C-alpha positions as CSV (number, residue, x, y, z in Angstrom):
1,X,4.1,26.4,27.4
2,X,5.3,25.0,23.9
3,X,5.1,21.3,24.7
4,X,1.7,21.8,26.8
5,X,0.3,23.6,23.4
6,X,1.7,20.8,21.1
7,X,0.3,18.1,23.3
8,X,-3.1,19.7,23.3
9,X,-3.0,19.8,19.6
10,X,-2.4,16.0,19.6
11,X,-5.5,15.3,22.0
12,X,-7.6,17.7,20.1
13,X,-6.8,15.5,17.2
14,X,-7.6,12.6,18.4
15,X,-10.9,13.5,19.8
16,X,-11.9,14.7,16.1
17,X,-13.7,12.1,14.3
18,X,-12.0,10.5,11.4
19,X,-14.2,8.0,9.9
20,X,-17.8,9.4,7.5
21,X,-20.1,7.0,10.1
22,X,-18.3,8.9,13.2
23,X,-18.7,12.2,11.6
24,X,-22.3,11.4,10.6
25,X,-23.6,10.1,14.0
26,X,-21.7,13.1,16.1
27,X,-23.0,15.7,13.6
28,X,-26.5,14.2,13.9
29,X,-26.0,14.3,17.9
30,X,-24.8,18.0,17.8
31,X,-27.7,19.2,15.9
32,X,-30.2,17.1,18.1
33,X,-28.7,18.5,21.2
34,X,-29.0,22.2,19.8
35,X,-32.4,21.5,18.9
36,X,-33.3,20.2,22.5
37,X,-31.7,23.1,24.1
38,X,-33.2,25.8,21.8
39,X,-36.7,23.5,22.8
40,X,-35.7,23.4,26.7
41,X,-34.8,27.0,27.1
42,X,-38.2,28.0,24.8
43,X,-40.4,25.7,26.9
44,X,-38.5,26.8,30.3
45,X,-38.6,30.6,29.3
46,X,-42.7,30.3,28.3
47,X,-43.0,28.7,31.7
48,X,-41.6,31.5,33.6
49,X,-43.4,33.9,31.7
50,X,-46.6,32.1,32.5
51,X,-46.1,31.6,36.3
52,X,-45.0,35.1,36.6
53,X,-48.0,36.6,35.5
54,X,-50.1,34.3,37.3
55,X,-47.9,35.7,40.5
56,X,-48.8,39.5,38.9
57,X,-53.1,38.9,38.5
58,X,-52.2,37.8,42.4
59,X,-51.0,40.7,43.3
60,X,-53.4,42.6,41.3
61,X,-56.2,41.3,43.2
62,X,-54.7,41.6,46.4
63,X,-54.1,45.2,45.8
64,X,-52.5,47.1,49.0
65,X,-55.1,45.3,51.7
66,X,-52.4,43.4,53.6
67,X,-50.0,46.3,53.4
68,X,-52.7,49.0,54.7
69,X,-53.6,46.5,57.6
70,X,-49.7,46.8,59.1
71,X,-50.6,50.0,59.8
72,X,-53.1,49.6,62.7
73,X,-50.5,47.0,64.3
74,X,-52.6,43.8,64.3
75,X,-55.8,45.5,66.2
76,X,-59.3,45.4,64.7
77,X,-61.5,43.4,62.7
78,X,-59.7,44.7,59.1
79,X,-56.4,44.1,59.7
80,X,-57.2,40.4,61.4
81,X,-59.3,39.5,58.8
82,X,-56.6,40.9,56.1
83,X,-54.1,39.0,57.5
84,X,-55.9,35.8,57.3
85,X,-57.3,36.1,54.0
86,X,-53.3,36.5,52.6
87,X,-51.5,33.2,51.6
88,X,-48.3,32.2,53.7
89,X,-45.2,34.0,52.8
90,X,-47.0,37.2,51.3
91,X,-45.0,40.5,52.0
92,X,-46.5,44.0,52.9
93,X,-44.7,47.1,53.5
94,X,-45.9,50.6,54.1
95,X,-43.8,53.6,53.0
96,X,-44.2,57.0,54.3
97,X,-41.8,60.0,52.2
98,X,-39.8,56.9,51.0
99,X,-39.1,55.5,54.1
100,X,-40.3,52.1,55.3
101,X,-42.2,52.5,58.6
102,X,-44.3,49.1,58.5
103,X,-43.2,45.7,57.1
104,X,-44.3,42.2,57.6
105,X,-44.6,38.6,56.3
106,X,-47.7,36.0,56.5
107,X,-46.1,32.7,58.2
108,X,-49.4,30.7,57.8
109,X,-49.6,30.0,61.6
110,X,-52.9,30.3,64.0
111,X,-51.5,33.5,65.3
112,X,-50.4,35.5,62.3
113,X,-53.3,38.3,64.0
114,X,-50.3,40.0,65.7
115,X,-47.0,38.2,65.2
116,X,-46.6,38.2,61.7
117,X,-47.1,42.0,61.4
118,X,-46.3,45.1,63.7
119,X,-45.9,48.4,63.8
120,X,-42.2,49.8,62.9
121,X,-40.2,52.9,63.4
122,X,-38.5,54.0,60.2
123,X,-35.3,52.5,61.2
124,X,-35.9,49.3,63.4
125,X,-37.8,46.2,61.9
126,X,-39.2,43.9,64.9
127,X,-40.9,41.4,62.3
128,X,-38.7,41.4,59.5
129,X,-35.3,42.0,59.0
130,X,-34.9,44.4,56.2
131,X,-31.3,45.8,55.3
132,X,-30.6,49.3,54.0
133,X,-30.6,48.1,50.5
134,X,-33.9,46.2,51.3
135,X,-35.6,49.5,51.7
136,X,-33.7,51.2,49.1
137,X,-34.9,48.7,46.6
138,X,-38.2,49.2,48.2
139,X,-38.5,52.6,47.5
140,X,-37.7,52.2,43.8
141,X,-40.7,50.1,42.9
142,X,-42.7,52.4,40.8
143,X,-46.1,53.4,42.4
144,X,-49.0,52.0,40.4
145,X,-46.5,50.3,37.9
146,X,-46.1,46.8,36.5
147,X,-44.6,44.5,39.4
148,X,-40.9,43.9,40.0
149,X,-38.9,41.1,41.0
150,X,-36.5,42.1,44.1
151,X,-34.4,39.8,46.1
152,X,-35.2,40.4,49.9
153,X,-32.5,39.5,52.6
154,X,-33.4,36.8,54.6
155,X,-36.6,36.4,52.7
156,X,-35.1,35.5,48.9
157,X,-36.9,36.4,45.7
158,X,-40.1,38.4,45.8
159,X,-42.5,39.8,43.0
160,X,-43.4,43.4,44.4
161,X,-46.1,45.6,43.6
162,X,-46.5,49.2,44.6
163,X,-49.7,50.9,45.0
164,X,-50.6,54.6,46.6
165,X,-52.8,54.6,49.5
166,X,-55.1,56.7,51.0
167,X,-53.1,58.6,53.2
168,X,-50.5,59.5,50.8
169,X,-48.2,56.6,51.8
170,X,-47.1,53.8,49.4
171,X,-48.3,50.3,50.0
172,X,-46.2,47.5,48.9
173,X,-47.4,43.8,48.3
174,X,-45.4,40.7,47.4
175,X,-45.5,37.1,46.7
176,X,-42.2,34.8,46.6
177,X,-40.8,33.4,43.8
178,X,-39.5,30.3,45.4
179,X,-42.4,28.2,43.8
180,X,-41.7,29.2,40.4
181,X,-38.3,28.5,40.5
182,X,-39.0,25.3,42.1
183,X,-41.2,24.5,39.5
184,X,-38.9,25.7,36.4
185,X,-36.0,23.4,38.1
186,X,-38.2,20.3,38.1
187,X,-39.2,21.3,34.2
188,X,-35.4,21.5,33.6
189,X,-34.7,18.5,35.4
190,X,-37.1,16.6,33.5
191,X,-35.8,18.1,30.2
192,X,-32.4,17.0,30.8
193,X,-33.3,13.3,31.8
194,X,-35.8,13.6,28.7
195,X,-33.1,14.7,26.2
196,X,-30.2,12.5,27.7
197,X,-32.4,9.1,27.2
198,X,-33.7,11.0,23.8
199,X,-29.9,11.5,22.6
200,X,-28.8,8.2,23.8
201,X,-31.9,6.4,21.6
202,X,-30.8,8.6,18.8
203,X,-27.0,7.9,19.2
204,X,-27.5,4.0,19.1
205,X,-30.3,4.4,16.4
206,X,-28.1,6.3,14.3
207,X,-24.8,4.4,14.4
208,X,-26.7,1.2,13.4
209,X,-28.9,3.0,10.8
210,X,-25.4,5.1,9.4
211,X,-23.7,1.5,9.3
212,X,-26.0,0.1,7.4
213,X,-26.3,3.4,4.7
214,X,-23.1,3.0,4.8
215,X,-22.4,-0.5,3.7
216,X,-22.0,0.2,0.0
217,X,-18.9,2.1,0.6
218,X,-17.6,-0.1,2.7
219,X,-17.6,-2.7,-0.1
220,X,-16.0,-0.3,-2.2
221,X,-13.0,0.3,0.0
222,X,-12.7,-3.6,0.5
223,X,-12.3,-4.1,-3.1
224,X,-9.9,-1.1,-3.4
225,X,-8.0,-2.4,-0.4
226,X,-7.8,-6.1,-2.4
227,X,-6.8,-4.6,-5.6
228,X,-4.4,-2.4,-3.5
229,X,-2.5,-5.5,-2.1
230,X,-2.0,-6.8,-5.7
231,X,1.6,-6.5,-7.0
232,X,1.2,-4.2,-10.1
233,X,4.2,-3.0,-11.4
234,X,5.2,-6.2,-13.5
235,X,4.1,-9.3,-15.1
236,X,0.6,-10.4,-15.4
237,X,-1.9,-9.0,-13.6
238,X,-5.8,-10.2,-13.2
239,X,-8.3,-7.8,-11.8
240,X,-11.3,-10.0,-11.6
241,X,-12.6,-8.5,-8.4
242,X,-15.3,-5.6,-8.8
243,X,-17.7,-4.1,-6.2
244,X,-21.0,-6.1,-6.2
245,X,-24.0,-4.8,-5.7
246,X,-24.0,-1.0,-7.4
247,X,-27.4,0.8,-7.4
248,X,-26.8,3.4,-9.7
249,X,-29.8,5.0,-8.3
250,X,-27.8,5.7,-5.4
251,X,-24.8,8.0,-5.0
252,X,-22.6,4.9,-3.5
253,X,-23.9,3.2,-6.0
254,X,-22.6,5.5,-8.9
255,X,-19.2,5.6,-7.2
256,X,-19.5,2.0,-7.3
257,X,-20.1,1.8,-11.3
258,X,-17.4,4.3,-11.7
259,X,-14.8,2.4,-9.7
260,X,-15.7,-0.9,-11.9
261,X,-15.6,1.0,-14.8
262,X,-12.0,2.1,-14.0
263,X,-11.0,-1.4,-12.6
264,X,-11.8,-2.4,-16.3
265,X,-9.6,0.5,-18.0
266,X,-7.0,-0.7,-15.5
267,X,-7.3,-4.3,-16.1
268,X,-7.1,-3.8,-19.9
269,X,-4.1,-1.3,-19.5
270,X,-2.4,-3.9,-17.5
271,X,-2.9,-6.4,-20.0
272,X,-1.7,-4.5,-23.0
273,X,1.4,-3.5,-21.2
274,X,2.0,-7.2,-20.1
275,X,2.0,-8.3,-24.1
276,X,4.1,-5.8,-24.8
277,X,6.8,-6.6,-21.9
278,X,6.4,-10.2,-23.7
279,X,6.9,-9.2,-27.0
280,X,10.0,-7.2,-26.2
281,X,11.1,-10.1,-24.1
282,X,10.8,-12.4,-27.1
283,X,12.4,-9.8,-29.4
284,X,15.3,-9.2,-27.2
285,X,15.6,-13.2,-26.9
286,X,15.5,-13.8,-30.6
287,X,17.4,-11.1,-31.4
288,X,20.1,-12.0,-29.3
289,X,20.0,-16.0,-30.7
290,X,20.4,-14.5,-34.0
291,X,23.1,-12.4,-33.5
292,X,25.3,-15.0,-31.9
293,X,25.9,-16.9,-35.0
294,X,27.1,-13.7,-37.2
295,X,28.8,-12.3,-34.2
296,X,30.8,-15.3,-33.9
297,X,31.6,-15.8,-37.7
298,X,32.5,-11.9,-37.8
299,X,35.2,-12.8,-34.8
300,X,36.0,-15.8,-36.8
301,X,37.1,-14.1,-39.6
302,X,38.7,-11.3,-37.9
303,X,41.2,-13.6,-36.0
304,X,41.9,-15.5,-39.5
305,X,42.6,-12.5,-41.3
306,X,45.1,-11.3,-38.3
307,X,46.5,-14.8,-38.0
308,X,47.6,-14.7,-41.9
309,X,51.3,-15.5,-42.8
310,X,51.7,-12.9,-45.1
311,X,52.0,-8.9,-44.8
312,X,49.1,-6.9,-44.0
313,X,49.1,-3.0,-44.1
314,X,49.1,-1.4,-40.4
315,X,45.7,0.5,-41.5
316,X,44.2,-3.2,-42.3
317,X,45.5,-4.5,-39.1
318,X,44.2,-2.0,-36.9
319,X,40.7,-2.1,-38.5
320,X,40.9,-5.9,-37.8
321,X,41.7,-5.4,-34.2
322,X,38.7,-3.0,-33.7
323,X,36.3,-5.3,-35.6
324,X,37.5,-7.8,-33.1
325,X,37.2,-5.6,-30.2
326,X,33.6,-4.5,-31.0
327,X,32.6,-8.3,-32.1
328,X,33.4,-9.2,-28.5
329,X,31.9,-5.7,-26.7
330,X,28.4,-6.7,-29.2
331,X,28.8,-10.5,-27.7
332,X,28.4,-9.2,-24.1
333,X,25.7,-7.4,-24.9
334,X,23.9,-10.1,-26.7
335,X,24.8,-12.2,-23.5
336,X,23.5,-9.3,-21.1
337,X,20.3,-9.3,-23.0
338,X,19.7,-12.9,-23.5
339,X,20.4,-12.8,-19.1
340,X,18.1,-10.3,-18.5
341,X,15.5,-12.2,-21.0
342,X,15.8,-15.6,-19.2
343,X,15.4,-13.7,-15.7
344,X,12.4,-11.7,-16.4
345,X,10.6,-14.8,-18.0
346,X,11.4,-16.5,-14.6
347,X,13.5,-19.3,-15.5
348,X,15.1,-21.0,-12.3
349,X,18.6,-20.2,-11.4
350,X,20.8,-22.6,-9.9
351,X,20.6,-23.7,-6.5
352,X,24.0,-24.6,-4.8
353,X,25.8,-23.2,-1.8
354,X,27.6,-20.6,-2.5
355,X,30.5,-18.8,-0.5
356,X,30.2,-15.2,-0.9
357,X,33.5,-14.7,1.0
358,X,35.4,-16.3,-1.6
359,X,33.5,-14.8,-4.3
360,X,34.0,-11.0,-2.7
361,X,38.1,-12.1,-2.9
362,X,38.6,-13.4,-6.3
363,X,36.5,-10.1,-7.6
364,X,38.3,-7.6,-5.7
365,X,41.6,-8.9,-6.9
366,X,40.6,-8.9,-10.3
367,X,39.3,-5.3,-9.8
368,X,43.1,-4.5,-8.6
369,X,44.7,-6.0,-11.6
370,X,41.9,-3.9,-14.2
371,X,41.8,-0.2,-11.9
372,X,45.1,-0.2,-10.2
373,X,44.6,3.7,-9.7
374,X,42.2,3.0,-7.5
375,X,42.4,1.7,-3.9
376,X,40.6,-1.4,-3.0
377,X,39.3,-2.5,0.8
378,X,37.8,-5.3,1.4
379,X,36.0,-6.1,4.7
380,X,34.8,-9.6,5.4
381,X,33.0,-11.0,8.8
382,X,35.4,-13.6,10.9
383,X,33.6,-16.2,9.5
384,X,32.7,-17.0,5.7
385,X,29.0,-16.1,4.5
386,X,27.5,-19.1,2.3
387,X,24.1,-18.8,1.2
388,X,22.3,-20.8,-1.4
389,X,22.2,-19.4,-5.0
390,X,23.9,-19.3,-8.7
391,X,27.3,-18.8,-8.0
392,X,27.8,-17.4,-11.1
393,X,24.9,-15.0,-11.3
394,X,26.5,-13.9,-7.9
395,X,30.0,-13.5,-8.6
396,X,28.6,-11.6,-11.6
397,X,26.9,-9.3,-9.7
398,X,30.1,-8.7,-7.2
399,X,31.9,-8.2,-10.5
400,X,29.3,-5.5,-11.9
401,X,29.4,-3.6,-8.8
402,X,33.2,-3.4,-8.7
403,X,33.5,-2.3,-12.4
404,X,30.6,-0.1,-12.0
405,X,32.4,1.9,-8.6
406,X,36.0,2.0,-11.3
407,X,34.2,3.2,-14.2
408,X,32.5,6.2,-13.0
409,X,35.3,7.6,-10.4
410,X,38.7,9.0,-11.0
411,X,41.7,7.5,-10.0
412,X,42.7,7.7,-6.3
413,X,39.1,7.1,-5.4
414,X,38.7,4.1,-2.6
415,X,36.3,1.7,-3.3
416,X,35.4,-0.9,-0.4
417,X,33.6,-4.3,-0.4
418,X,31.8,-5.1,2.4
419,X,30.3,-8.6,3.1
420,X,27.9,-9.4,5.9
421,X,25.2,-12.0,6.4
422,X,23.1,-12.3,2.9
423,X,24.4,-8.9,2.3
424,X,26.9,-7.3,0.2
425,X,27.9,-3.6,-0.1
426,X,30.2,-1.4,-2.1
427,X,30.7,2.1,-1.1
428,X,33.0,4.9,-2.8
429,X,34.2,8.3,-1.6
430,X,33.7,9.6,-5.6
431,X,31.9,12.1,-6.9
432,X,28.5,10.6,-6.5
433,X,25.7,10.3,-8.8
434,X,23.8,13.3,-9.7
435,X,20.4,13.5,-8.2
436,X,18.2,13.2,-11.4
437,X,19.8,9.9,-12.3
438,X,19.8,8.4,-8.8
439,X,16.0,6.9,-9.5
440,X,17.0,5.3,-12.8
441,X,20.5,3.9,-12.5
442,X,18.7,0.6,-12.3
443,X,17.1,0.6,-15.3
444,X,18.7,-0.9,-18.8
445,X,21.0,1.2,-21.0
446,X,20.7,3.9,-18.4
447,X,24.5,5.7,-18.6
448,X,26.1,8.3,-16.1
449,X,27.6,10.2,-18.7
450,X,25.6,10.4,-22.1
451,X,28.8,12.0,-23.8
452,X,31.1,9.3,-22.7
453,X,32.3,7.0,-25.5
454,X,30.9,3.8,-26.2
455,X,34.3,2.4,-26.3
456,X,35.4,3.3,-22.9
457,X,32.0,3.5,-21.1
458,X,29.4,0.5,-20.0
459,X,26.4,-0.6,-21.6
460,X,24.1,0.6,-19.1
461,X,23.3,-2.8,-18.3
462,X,25.2,-3.9,-15.6
463,X,23.0,-2.2,-12.8
464,X,20.0,-3.7,-14.1
465,X,21.7,-7.2,-14.2
466,X,22.6,-7.0,-10.7
467,X,18.5,-5.8,-9.6
468,X,17.6,-8.8,-11.8
469,X,19.6,-11.3,-10.2
470,X,18.8,-10.0,-6.6
471,X,15.4,-10.0,-7.7
472,X,15.9,-13.9,-8.9
473,X,17.5,-14.7,-5.6
474,X,14.4,-13.3,-3.4
475,X,16.4,-9.8,-2.2
476,X,16.8,-5.8,-3.3
477,X,19.4,-3.9,-4.3
478,X,19.2,-0.1,-2.8
479,X,21.7,2.8,-3.8
480,X,22.1,5.7,-1.5
481,X,24.0,8.5,-1.1
482,X,27.4,8.4,1.3
483,X,28.0,10.7,4.0
484,X,30.5,13.4,2.8
485,X,30.2,12.3,-0.7
486,X,30.3,8.9,-2.6
487,X,27.5,6.3,-3.6
488,X,26.8,2.9,-1.3
489,X,25.0,0.1,-3.3
490,X,23.5,-2.9,-1.0
491,X,22.5,-5.8,-2.4
492,X,20.5,-7.8,0.1
493,X,19.6,-11.6,-0.8
494,X,16.4,-13.0,0.6
495,X,17.8,-16.8,0.2
496,X,18.2,-18.5,3.5
497,X,21.9,-19.1,4.8
498,X,24.0,-22.5,4.1
499,X,26.1,-22.8,6.5
500,X,27.0,-26.6,6.1
501,X,30.0,-25.6,3.8
502,X,33.3,-25.9,5.1
503,X,35.1,-22.6,6.2
504,X,37.0,-20.8,3.6
505,X,40.4,-19.3,4.4
506,X,40.2,-15.3,5.4
C-alpha cells in the first residue's frame, strides 16, 4: 500500500504542469471548461423547464376527458371521439376510492376505439399492465394540483395530472416524457461536441498566444543560462550579454531591465575583484623578488659569523643559528609565494614525461626519514604510471601531501600513498580535519591549529600549492573524511597519459 501511494504521488507530480506556459494554457482551458459546463447546465435546465411546461399546458387543455371515456368501455360516440382526439401515448386512468378501476393508453392505431381502452376490475388490467407500485403512485397524485412526473412500469416516465370527476371519482391523464428527454439528450450531445471543438481551438490558439506573449521571458531565461555557463569564480570575466528588446511598459520588460542592471553591477564588481587580484598577485611577486636579495644577504652574514674562527659566546651562536634557520624558512615562504603568483598568472609549466611511481618511491623514502614515528605504506600498480607534466611541481605535490599528513597526525599514524592512472591519493588514520576547517584547507595561509608555533608548524601554503599545481595540469584535488576516522586527499591529473617511457623498477 505504501509503495502504491508513493507511485501515485509520483504520477500525479508528473501530470502537474511545470512551465508557466503550460500552466496558463491549462488554467485557461479549465476556466473555459467550467464556463461551458455552467452554460450547458443552464441551457439544459431552461429547456427542460420549457418543455415540461408545454406538457403541463397540454394536460390542462385535455382535462380528464380521455380518462372519463374509459368508464364506458369504448361504447358510444363520446369515448370514441375522445380517444381519436388524443395524441399517441396519452395515458388515462380512473380511480374510485383510491383504487384504479380503468386504465388505458392511446397507441395511435386505427382501432383505438376498442383496443386502447377497456373496463378493468380493481386488481386486473387487460390493456395496461400496472404494478402495485404504479397504482400506489397514481393514488398519491394530488387532485387538482400541479402535474407530477411518475415512471410507470412498462411505459416509462410520464407527466400525470389528476382532476376530480363528476361521479366522485378521480380522473388521471398523462403524457409521455420520452420526447422531452430525447430533445434534451440531443441538445446535450450538441453542446458536448460544440464545447469540445471550442476547447480544442482555444487550446491551440491559447498555446500560440501564450508562447508569443512569453517570448520576452524566454529571452531573459536564455540570457541567464548563457551567463550561468560562464566561469565566474576567478579570472577576468566579461559580461557583455544583455536581454534585448526590454520594454519598460510591460512586466517582463521591467524584469529584463532590472536583470540588465544587475548584470551591469555584477560585471563591475567582477572587474574590481579581478583588478584587486591582479594587484595582490603583482604585490606578492614584487615582494618575493625584493625579499630574495636581503634574505640571501642575511643568511650569508649568519653563515659567515658562524664560521668565524674566533671564539663566540654561546648565546650569540644560538642567535646566529636561529637567524639562519628563520632566513631559510622565510626563503621557502617567498619561493612558495612566487610559485603561486606564477601559477595564478597562468604561466605555462614544463611538459615532459613524468613517472609518478618513481616520484612516489622517492617521496615515501624521504617521509620515512623525516617522520620515523609514522607508519608509511606505498601502493603502486603493476605497471608504471607515466603522465605528461612538470616533474618538479608534481614531486612538490606529493611531498606537500606527505608532509601535511605527518605534521597534523600523531606518531603511530599509518599514512598510505596510492598511485593509480592519473591519480594520487594520500590517506591516514589520524584524528581527521575539523568539519569547520575542511572547506578552507586549500586556501592560502590556512593552518590546522592556530595555536601551533610557527617554528614547528607549516606555512599554510602546502595544500594551496597542491591545488594550484593540480589545476595547472588540468586536474582537481579533493579532500574527504575516511570511514572510521582519518582523511583522504585525492589529486586527479587531467593531462593525458604518456606511456612511451620505459617501465621503472617496482
